[in-house]
C-alpha positions as CSV (number, residue, x, y, z in Angstrom):
1,M,84.7,97.7,113.2
2,K,81.7,96.0,115.7
3,L,79.4,93.2,115.2
4,Y,76.8,95.4,114.8
5,T,77.6,97.5,112.7
6,L,78.8,95.0,110.1
7,L,75.5,93.1,110.4
8,E,73.7,96.9,110.5
9,G,71.9,95.8,113.1
10,P,71.8,93.2,116.2
11,A,72.2,89.5,115.9
12,A,69.6,88.0,117.5
13,A,71.3,86.4,120.7
14,M,75.3,87.3,120.2
15,P,76.3,90.3,121.8
16,D,78.3,93.1,120.5
17,C,82.2,92.7,119.7
18,E,85.3,93.9,117.9
19,I,85.6,92.1,114.5
20,T,88.7,91.5,112.9
21,G,87.5,90.6,109.6
22,V,84.9,88.5,107.5
23,T,85.8,85.1,105.3
24,D,84.7,82.4,103.4
25,D,87.7,80.9,103.3
26,T,88.9,78.5,105.6
27,R,92.4,78.9,104.9
28,K,92.1,82.9,106.0
29,I,90.3,82.3,109.6
30,A,92.0,84.4,111.8
31,E,91.1,85.4,115.7
32,G,88.2,87.8,115.8
33,M,86.9,87.2,112.0
34,V,83.3,86.1,111.0
35,F,83.3,83.2,109.0
36,V,80.4,82.6,106.4
37,C,79.6,79.7,105.5
38,I,79.3,78.9,102.1
39,Q,77.9,75.5,100.2
40,G,79.6,75.0,97.2
41,S,79.7,72.1,94.0
42,R,82.7,70.5,96.2
43,F,82.9,72.1,100.1
44,D,80.0,72.9,102.1
45,G,81.6,75.5,104.5
46,H,79.2,74.3,106.9
47,D,81.4,71.4,107.7
48,A,84.0,73.6,108.6
49,A,82.0,75.7,111.2
50,E,82.8,74.2,114.2
51,E,86.9,74.0,113.3
52,M,86.8,77.5,112.3
53,L,85.3,78.8,115.8
54,R,87.8,76.3,117.5
55,K,90.5,78.8,115.5
56,G,89.0,82.1,117.0
57,A,86.4,82.8,114.8
58,A,84.0,85.3,116.5
59,A,81.0,84.0,114.6
60,V,80.0,81.9,111.9
61,V,76.7,82.6,109.4
62,V,75.1,79.7,108.8
63,Q,71.7,79.1,106.7
64,R,70.9,76.3,108.6
65,D,70.9,75.4,112.4
66,L,74.1,73.7,113.7
67,G,73.4,74.1,117.2
68,L,75.9,76.2,118.0
69,G,74.6,78.3,120.6
70,E,74.9,82.4,120.2
71,R,77.8,82.0,118.0
72,Q,76.1,81.4,115.3
73,I,74.3,83.8,112.9
74,L,71.4,82.2,111.1
75,T,70.5,83.6,108.0
76,A,68.2,82.4,104.9
77,D,70.8,82.8,102.2
78,T,74.5,82.7,103.4
79,R,75.9,83.8,99.7
80,K,73.4,87.3,99.6
81,T,74.7,87.6,103.8
82,Y,78.2,87.6,102.4
83,G,78.0,89.9,100.0
84,D,76.4,92.6,102.5
85,L,78.9,91.5,104.7
86,C,81.9,92.2,102.4
87,A,79.9,95.4,101.5
88,A,79.8,96.4,104.8
89,W,83.3,95.3,105.6
90,F,84.9,98.0,103.1
91,G,82.5,100.7,103.9
92,H,80.0,100.2,101.1
93,P,82.1,101.8,98.1
94,E,79.3,100.6,95.6
95,R,77.5,103.8,97.4
96,K,80.3,105.9,96.3
97,M,80.4,105.8,92.6
98,R,78.3,105.1,89.6
99,L,78.3,101.6,88.6
100,V,77.5,100.8,84.8
101,G,76.5,97.1,84.0
102,V,76.9,94.8,80.6
103,T,76.0,91.4,80.5
104,G,75.6,88.8,77.7
105,T,77.2,86.2,76.0
106,N,79.4,88.1,73.8
107,G,80.3,91.6,73.4
108,K,80.5,92.3,77.1
109,T,84.4,93.1,77.0
110,T,84.0,95.7,74.2
111,V,81.3,97.5,75.6
112,T,82.7,97.9,79.0
113,T,86.3,99.2,77.8
114,L,84.3,101.5,74.7
115,V,82.1,102.9,77.8
116,Q,85.3,103.8,79.6
117,K,86.9,105.5,77.2
118,M,84.0,107.6,76.2
119,L,83.6,108.6,79.9
120,Q,87.5,109.2,80.2
121,Q,87.0,111.4,76.9
122,A,84.4,113.4,79.2
123,G,87.1,113.8,81.8
124,R,85.4,111.0,84.6
125,K,88.2,108.9,86.2
126,V,86.6,105.7,85.9
127,G,87.8,102.4,87.4
128,L,87.0,98.9,84.9
129,M,86.3,95.4,85.9
130,G,86.1,92.9,82.8
131,T,87.5,89.7,81.5
132,V,90.7,91.2,80.2
133,Q,92.0,92.9,83.6
134,Y,90.9,95.2,86.2
135,E,91.8,99.1,85.9
136,I,92.2,101.4,88.6
137,G,92.4,105.1,86.9
138,E,95.8,104.0,85.0
139,K,96.5,101.5,87.8
140,V,95.9,97.7,85.9
141,I,95.4,94.3,88.0
142,P,95.4,91.0,85.8
143,S,91.8,89.5,85.8
144,V,91.2,86.6,87.5
145,N,87.5,86.0,86.5
146,T,85.3,88.5,84.8
147,T,83.4,89.4,87.9
148,P,85.6,89.7,90.7
149,L,84.7,86.5,93.7
150,T,83.0,88.6,96.2
151,Y,85.7,89.7,99.0
152,A,87.8,90.7,96.0
153,Y,85.5,92.4,94.4
154,F,84.5,95.2,97.3
155,E,87.6,95.4,97.9
156,I,88.7,96.2,94.3
157,L,85.7,99.1,94.9
158,A,87.0,100.5,97.8
159,E,90.3,100.8,95.8
160,M,88.4,103.0,93.1
161,A,86.9,104.7,95.4
162,A,89.8,105.7,97.4
163,A,91.6,106.5,94.1
164,G,89.4,109.1,93.6
165,C,87.1,107.3,90.7
166,T,83.1,108.8,90.2
167,D,82.0,105.8,87.3
168,V,82.7,102.3,87.4
169,V,82.1,100.1,83.7
170,M,81.7,96.3,84.8
171,E,80.9,92.8,83.1
172,V,78.1,91.2,85.0
173,S,79.0,87.5,84.7
174,S,75.9,85.4,85.1
175,F,78.2,83.6,88.0
176,G,78.9,86.8,88.9
177,L,75.0,87.6,89.6
178,E,73.9,83.8,90.7
179,Q,76.4,83.4,93.2
180,H,75.2,86.8,94.5
181,R,79.7,88.2,94.0
182,I,78.4,91.7,93.6
183,G,76.4,91.9,96.7
184,P,74.1,94.6,97.3
185,S,75.7,96.9,94.2
186,R,73.2,98.7,92.4
187,F,73.3,100.4,88.4
188,A,72.9,103.3,87.2
189,A,72.5,101.8,83.8
190,A,72.8,98.1,82.8
191,A,72.7,96.6,79.1
192,F,71.9,93.1,77.8
193,L,73.7,92.5,74.6
194,N,72.6,88.8,73.6
195,L,72.4,85.3,74.9
196,T,73.5,81.9,73.1
197,Q,74.7,78.9,74.2
198,D,77.7,78.6,76.4
199,H,78.4,77.9,80.2
200,L,75.9,75.1,80.1
201,D,77.9,72.7,81.7
202,V,77.5,74.8,85.1
203,H,73.9,76.3,84.4
204,G,72.7,72.9,83.0
205,S,70.0,74.7,80.8
206,M,69.5,78.0,78.8
207,E,66.5,78.6,81.0
208,N,68.7,78.7,84.1
209,Y,71.1,80.7,82.0
210,Y,69.0,83.5,81.0
211,Q,67.3,83.7,84.5
212,A,70.8,84.3,86.2
213,K,71.6,87.2,83.7
214,K,68.1,88.5,84.5
215,M,69.3,89.1,87.9
216,L,71.0,92.5,86.9
217,F,67.8,94.0,85.8
218,D,66.3,93.7,89.3
219,R,69.3,96.3,91.0
220,C,69.3,99.0,87.9
221,D,67.9,102.5,87.3
222,Y,68.2,101.9,83.6
223,A,67.9,98.9,81.3
224,L,69.1,98.8,77.6
225,V,68.2,96.0,75.4
226,N,69.1,94.6,72.2
227,T,65.6,93.2,71.0
228,D,67.4,91.3,67.5
229,D,68.1,88.8,70.0
230,A,65.1,86.6,71.0
231,Y,65.8,86.6,74.9
232,G,66.4,90.5,74.9
233,K,63.0,90.7,73.5
234,R,61.6,88.0,76.4
235,L,63.3,90.6,78.8
236,M,61.9,93.5,77.8
237,G,58.4,92.2,78.3
238,E,59.8,90.9,82.1
239,I,61.8,93.5,83.8
240,G,59.9,96.6,85.6
241,C,62.6,99.2,85.3
242,P,62.7,102.1,83.2
243,K,64.0,100.7,79.6
244,E,64.7,101.3,76.4
245,S,65.8,98.7,73.1
246,F,68.2,98.9,70.3
247,A,68.3,96.7,67.0
248,F,69.6,96.2,63.8
249,E,66.2,94.6,62.5
250,D,63.3,95.0,65.3
251,A,61.1,97.8,63.7
252,E,59.7,98.6,67.2
253,A,63.4,99.4,69.4
254,V,63.6,102.8,70.4
255,Y,67.1,103.4,68.9
256,R,67.8,101.3,65.4
257,L,71.1,100.9,63.8
258,Q,70.9,101.8,59.5
259,D,73.1,102.4,56.7
260,V,75.7,100.1,57.8
261,C,79.2,100.3,55.7
262,I,81.6,97.9,56.5
263,G,85.6,98.3,55.2
264,G,88.9,97.1,55.6
265,D,89.5,100.2,57.8
266,G,86.5,100.4,59.9
267,T,83.0,100.6,59.9
268,A,80.3,103.2,59.6
269,F,76.6,103.4,60.5
270,T,73.5,105.9,61.6
271,L,72.2,105.4,65.1
272,C,68.7,106.4,64.2
273,S,66.0,107.2,67.3
274,R,62.8,108.9,66.8
275,E,64.3,112.3,67.9
276,E,67.3,112.4,65.6
277,K,70.0,110.4,63.1
278,I,73.3,110.4,64.4
279,P,76.4,109.2,61.7
280,V,78.7,107.2,63.0
281,A,82.4,106.4,62.0
282,M,84.6,104.5,63.8
283,G,88.0,102.1,63.3
284,M,86.5,98.8,64.8
285,M,85.3,96.4,62.0
286,G,82.0,94.4,61.6
287,R,78.6,94.7,61.9
288,F,78.8,93.3,65.4
289,N,80.8,95.7,66.6
290,A,78.6,98.7,65.4
291,A,76.0,97.0,67.8
292,N,78.4,97.3,70.6
293,A,79.1,100.6,69.7
294,A,76.1,101.8,69.7
295,A,75.3,99.9,72.9
296,A,78.3,102.0,74.8
297,M,77.2,105.4,72.8
298,I,73.2,105.0,73.9
299,L,74.5,104.3,77.4
300,C,77.1,107.0,78.0
301,R,74.2,109.3,76.7
302,K,72.3,108.3,79.7
303,L,75.0,108.7,81.7
304,D,75.4,112.8,80.1
305,V,78.2,112.7,78.0
306,P,77.7,114.2,74.8
307,A,77.2,112.8,71.1
308,P,80.6,114.3,70.2
309,T,82.5,113.2,73.1
310,C,81.4,109.5,71.8
311,L,82.0,110.3,68.3
312,A,85.5,111.7,68.9
313,M,85.9,108.8,71.0
314,L,84.9,106.2,68.3
315,R,86.6,108.0,65.2
316,D,90.3,106.5,65.3
317,Y,89.8,103.5,68.2
318,I,90.8,100.1,66.3
319,G,89.2,97.7,69.3
320,V,89.9,96.0,72.1
321,R,92.9,93.5,72.4
322,G,91.9,90.0,71.3
323,R,88.4,91.4,70.0
324,C,88.5,91.6,66.2
325,E,92.4,92.7,66.9
326,R,94.4,92.8,63.6
327,I,97.8,91.5,64.0
328,P,100.4,93.3,61.9
329,T,101.7,91.0,58.6
330,G,103.4,93.0,56.4
331,R,102.1,90.7,53.9
332,D,99.5,90.6,51.4
333,F,97.4,88.7,53.4
334,S,95.9,90.3,56.8
335,V,95.3,88.1,60.1
336,I,92.7,88.7,62.9
337,C,92.6,87.5,66.4
338,D,89.1,87.5,68.2
339,Y,88.3,85.6,71.6
340,A,85.1,84.4,69.7
341,H,84.7,80.6,71.5
342,T,80.8,80.0,70.7
343,P,79.2,79.3,67.9
344,D,76.9,82.9,67.8
345,A,80.5,84.4,68.5
346,L,82.4,82.7,65.4
347,E,79.3,82.9,63.0
348,K,79.1,87.0,63.6
349,V,83.0,87.7,63.8
350,L,83.2,85.1,60.4
351,S,80.2,86.7,58.6
352,A,81.7,90.0,59.3
353,M,85.4,89.4,58.2
354,K,83.6,88.0,55.1
355,E,82.3,90.7,54.2
356,C,86.4,92.4,54.0
357,V,88.1,90.2,52.3
358,S,88.8,89.9,49.0
359,G,90.6,86.0,49.2
360,R,89.9,83.0,50.9
361,L,88.5,83.4,54.6
362,I,90.8,80.6,56.8
363,A,89.0,80.3,60.3
364,L,91.7,78.3,63.1
365,F,89.3,77.9,66.1
366,G,89.4,74.6,68.7
367,C,87.2,74.3,71.4
368,G,88.1,74.0,75.2
369,G,88.1,71.0,77.2
370,N,86.3,69.9,80.9
371,R,83.6,72.5,79.2
372,D,80.3,72.3,77.3
373,R,80.6,69.6,74.6
374,T,77.3,70.2,73.0
375,K,78.7,73.3,71.2
376,R,81.5,71.6,69.8
377,P,80.1,70.3,66.6
378,L,77.6,73.8,66.4
379,M,81.0,75.6,66.4
380,A,82.1,73.6,63.4
381,A,78.4,74.3,61.8
382,A,79.2,77.7,62.8
383,A,82.1,78.2,60.9
384,A,81.5,76.4,57.7
385,K,78.8,79.1,57.2
386,F,80.9,81.6,56.1
387,A,84.9,80.6,55.7
388,D,86.4,79.1,52.8
389,V,89.3,76.9,55.0
390,L,88.8,75.6,58.3
391,V,92.1,74.6,60.6
392,V,90.7,72.5,63.3
393,T,93.3,73.0,66.3
394,S,93.1,72.9,70.9
395,D,91.9,75.7,72.4
396,N,92.7,75.1,76.5
397,P,92.5,71.3,76.1
398,R,93.0,70.9,80.2
399,D,92.2,67.2,80.9
400,E,90.8,66.4,77.9
401,E,92.9,64.3,75.1
402,P,92.9,67.2,72.4
403,L,92.2,65.0,69.2
404,A,89.1,63.7,71.1
405,I,87.8,67.0,71.2
406,I,88.4,67.7,67.7
407,E,86.8,64.6,66.4
408,E,83.9,66.2,68.4
409,I,83.9,69.8,66.8
410,V,84.5,68.0,63.0
411,G,81.3,66.0,63.7
412,G,79.8,69.4,63.2
413,L,80.5,69.2,59.4
414,A,78.9,66.4,58.2
415,G,76.7,67.6,55.2
416,T,78.7,70.5,54.3
417,S,81.8,70.3,51.8
418,V,83.7,73.0,53.6
419,E,87.5,72.6,52.8
420,Y,89.2,71.5,56.4
421,Y,92.2,70.6,58.2
422,T,92.9,69.3,61.6
423,V,96.3,70.0,63.2
424,P,95.8,69.5,67.3
425,D,99.2,71.7,67.9
426,R,97.8,75.5,67.8
427,A,101.2,76.7,67.6
428,E,101.5,74.4,64.4
429,A,98.3,74.9,63.1
430,I,99.0,78.9,63.4
431,A,102.0,78.3,61.3
432,F,100.0,76.0,58.9
433,A,97.4,78.8,58.5
434,V,100.2,80.8,57.5
435,R,102.2,79.0,54.8
436,M,98.8,78.5,53.6
437,A,97.8,82.3,52.9
438,Q,97.8,83.8,49.6
439,A,97.1,87.3,48.4
440,G,93.7,88.6,49.4
441,D,93.2,85.9,52.3
442,M,92.0,86.8,55.7
443,I,93.4,84.4,58.2
444,V,91.0,84.4,61.3
445,L,92.3,83.1,64.6
446,A,89.2,82.5,66.5
447,G,88.9,81.6,71.0
448,K,91.9,82.8,72.6
449,G,92.0,86.6,71.8
450,H,93.4,88.2,74.6
451,E,95.0,85.3,75.9
452,D,98.3,85.0,76.3
453,Y,98.3,81.0,77.6
454,Q,97.1,78.0,76.8
455,I,95.3,75.7,79.8
456,L,96.6,71.7,79.3
457,A,96.9,68.9,81.5
458,G,96.2,69.4,85.6
459,G,95.5,73.4,85.0
460,V,98.9,73.8,83.8
461,K,99.4,76.9,81.9
462,Q,102.1,76.9,79.4
463,H,102.9,80.7,77.3
464,M,101.4,80.7,74.1
465,D,100.5,84.9,72.4
466,E,98.9,84.1,69.3
467,R,100.8,87.3,68.1
468,E,104.5,85.9,68.8
469,L,103.2,83.0,67.1
470,V,102.1,84.8,63.7
471,A,105.4,86.6,63.7
472,E,107.5,83.2,64.4
473,A,105.6,81.9,61.1
474,L,106.0,85.0,59.4
475,A,109.7,84.4,59.8
476,R,110.4,81.2,58.0
477,I,108.4,81.6,55.0
């Protein structure tokens, strides 16, 4: 590809030339490539610009003048420019398919999966990007980041377009937006689900976190917003694109969820608007999943999927792996596996399960190491609101001492009378909870969800699938 084609215009001083690739990774530079200097938290690509030219780069893209003459291309924001260059390098695949984006702290995976399946039910070939995995039709690619890094994002989009995908549904993370990973992508429809405490170790404040999420709605043709959420209500007043709201409680919402009925085999509710009332019955459990299903239905109807098609898909669907997933026990108690790893998500899943259990609700959870420490006592306080018994254990301890993390979690139980136990080893904790369970009880394993590993010191991943651990524990009792 020619440089001027890649830049979609001439460089200020550099003559047009053949370009062999685009990268921001010093390890991948090769003769004839354009190297984009990104300033990160640990490394600034500008410091390597001269070296990249010596190694054969045709040009470097910089956001401050390095005095490198015609071989430097100066831009205001190299992250943004990198997104534009990657999009151009892959022939702008983001323009060849209809994009649907979902953002929020909790519920993104469930909503995107439901939208994907509803579109497939309507006969469309759909690509999916999210926390659990990326899907190109029937092909599955393990997920590394919820929103892939910039080059990988456009590479995957290009593969989706080549495979004949008509639609792409994706979870759009705050990191993906803030770091311009999605380049010039524009969305036919986008949803805001909620905003609760998470990632403050990176964003620094809830305001910064909100502003990152808000960026999605500068690039969409239609926005669907949950106005039961305080940040959602604020967002409705701050964005200018065509928009609609949905809610349980907000009487002014365009779409209301009413007559919610939760049972052990699923959930029923009525989706109401000014024009119609649609009875919905689904295999997924919980009030929060009713909100997820409603969001998916509304998005799909905006994408011309008929309501009967959406309802048919929902009827027998029991949920995404690791999202309120029922693990078979063959016993008179039940086990649920859920990814809830924020105070709000934990409170929501436990409050939903409390309505379905005849015996005790046993909650097993921990908190990740090297992550936001302020949410640790909040997790315990949230769990204590609904659980009868808590088993506090490890999540992904990383480089922190598990007992130190647990001590900070337990600090949130001050003033409560909930029964609790601390078992640092997660496998032992699961076996402990299974031995404790009695007829009618429900165990909720929170935090790991779809993950089949645990991250230890030094970034070491060891295999740990909670479904296997539950089966092993059941075999021993």
